[in-house]
C-alpha positions in Angstrom: -0.4 0.0 -0.1 0.9 3.8 -0.8 0.7 7.1 1.2 -1.5 8.0 -1.8 -5.6 8.1 -1.3 -7.8 7.4 -4.5 -10.8 9.4 -4.6 -12.8 8.2 -7.7 -16.1 9.7 -9.7 -17.6 8.0 -12.8 -16.7 8.7 -15.9 -19.4 8.7 -18.8 -16.7 7.5 -21.1 -13.1 6.3 -21.2 -10.6 9.2 -21.4 -7.8 8.6 -23.9 -4.4 7.4 -23.0 -1.1 6.6 -25.2 1.7 4.8 -23.9 4.7 4.9 -25.1 8.5 3.3 -24.3 12.1 5.0 -25.8 14.4 1.8 -26.0 17.2 4.4 -26.2 16.7 6.2 -22.8 15.1 3.3 -21.0 12.1 5.6 -20.2 8.2 5.3 -20.5 5.3 7.5 -20.4 2.2 7.5 -20.4 0.0 10.6 -21.4 -4.2 10.7 -20.8 -6.5 13.1 -22.5 -9.6 13.4 -20.9 -13.0 14.3 -22.8 -14.2 18.3 -22.8 -15.8 19.1 -19.5 -18.8 20.9 -19.5 -18.1 24.8 -19.4 -18.0 26.0 -15.6 -19.5 29.4 -14.6 -16.5 31.8 -14.0 -15.6 32.4 -10.2 -14.3 35.4 -9.2 -11.0 33.9 -7.7 -11.2 31.9 -11.6 -11.3 35.5 -13.3 -8.7 37.2 -11.2 -6.5 34.2 -12.0 -7.2 34.9 -15.7 -6.7 38.7 -15.4 -3.2 38.4 -13.7 -2.3 35.3 -15.6 -1.7 32.8 -13.1 -1.6 29.5 -14.0 -2.5 26.4 -11.5 0.1 24.5 -10.9 0.6 20.4 -11.5 1.3 18.4 -8.2 3.9 15.5 -8.9 4.7 12.2 -7.0 7.3 10.4 -7.3 8.0 6.4 -6.5 11.4 5.2 -6.9 12.1 6.0 -10.8 8.4 6.9 -11.4 6.9 10.0 -11.9 3.1 10.7 -11.8 1.9 14.3 -12.8 -1.5 15.7 -11.7 -3.5 18.6 -12.7 -4.3 21.5 -10.6 -7.6 19.5 -9.4 -5.7 16.3 -8.3 -6.8 14.5 -11.4 -4.3 11.9 -12.6 -2.4 13.0 -15.9 0.8 11.0 -16.6 3.3 8.5 -15.9 7.2 8.8 -16.7 9.6 6.5 -15.6 13.2 5.9 -15.7 14.0 2.3 -15.3 15.5 -1.1 -16.6 13.5 -3.7 -18.2 16.0 -6.1 -17.8 15.0 -5.9 -13.9 11.8 -6.6 -14.6 9.7 -9.9 -13.0 8.4 -11.1 -16.2 5.2 -12.6 -15.7 1.5 -14.0 -16.6 -0.7 -10.4 -15.7 -4.4 -11.0 -15.4 -6.5 -8.1 -17.3 -8.1 -6.1 -15.0 -11.8 -5.2 -15.3 -13.3 -1.9 -13.5 -15.8 0.7 -14.4 -15.2 3.8 -16.0 -13.7 6.2 -13.7 -12.0 9.9 -13.2 -9.4 9.4 -11.2 -8.4 12.4 -8.3 -4.9 11.1 -5.9 -4.2 12.9 -2.7 -1.4 13.1 -0.7 1.2 14.8 1.5 2.3 17.5 -0.9 4.8 19.5 0.2 4.7 23.8 -0.9 5.7 23.1 -3.9 2.9 20.2 -4.9 5.9 17.3 -4.6 5.4 14.4 -2.8 7.3 11.3 -2.0 6.2 7.5 -1.8 8.5 6.4 0.7 8.0 2.7 -1.2 9.6 1.7 -4.6 7.1 -0.1 -6.9 7.5 -3.9 -8.2 7.5 -3.6 -11.6 5.6 -6.7 -13.5 5.9 -7.1 -17.7 3.9 -9.5 -20.0 5.3 -9.0 -22.7 2.8 -11.4 -24.9 0.1 -9.0 -23.4 2.4 -5.9 -24.0 0.9 -5.2 -19.8 3.2 -3.1 -17.6 2.2 -3.5 -14.1 3.1 -1.8 -11.1 2.5 -3.0 -7.5 3.0 -1.8 -4.1 0.5 -4.1 -2.8 -2.7 -6.4 -4.0 -5.4 -4.5 -5.2 -8.9 -5.1 -4.0 -10.6 -3.3 -7.0 -9.5 -1.6 -10.1 -10.6 1.8 -12.3 -10.3 2.3 -15.9 -9.0 5.8 -16.4 -8.8 4.5 -20.5 -8.3 1.2 -21.9 -4.7 1.0 -21.9 -4.4 3.0 -18.4 -6.2 1.8 -14.5 -5.0 2.1 -11.4 -5.8 -0.9 -8.8 -7.0 0.1 -4.9 -6.7 -1.9 -1.8 -10.5 -1.7 0.3 -9.9 2.1 1.7 -9.3 3.1 -1.4 -5.3 3.7 -1.3 -3.5 3.2 -4.0 -1.5 -0.2 -4.7 -1.1 -0.9 -8.1 -1.0 0.8 -11.7 -1.8 -1.1 -15.1 -0.5 0.0 -18.7 -1.5 -1.6 -21.5 -0.2 -1.9 -24.9 3.2 -0.9 -23.5 5.9 -2.6 -26.2 9.6 -3.1 -24.3 11.3 -4.1 -28.0 13.9 -5.3 -25.5 11.9 -8.1 -23.5 11.0 -9.5 -26.7 
């Protein structure tokens, strides 16, 4: 289990995600693009922010060599990482099943918007399914953010796993 709490809202449809592996840099990335939201009426704070050019800053969660980026509402935006895939455990991973959701992550962010998760996940890769799963602890349920990306949580809503599909890593076959 991590120190990262996951709050979800049902999503009317799945977001779009794209995972990529850079063999030269030994790095992975997955970006999530959500469907457009209905515009909200402007608030006084929003009007002042626009007038003075203030933009909400993203938040960052670091765990080992992986960084999760959240938008100002704490909605998951991306995961990036640098790792040696030869150290990943080769596994046959079961597909995950979960309802479409928008996930918001919460942690003890510092004043700069950063949080470092003390536990490092164990990476499991299923080359047949082109699936990478980062595992901190067992998941009791899953939230599907996109077809290619899901978050696993325990019974109390703590983040325990991240599942990335369609991630082809040539070095692993």
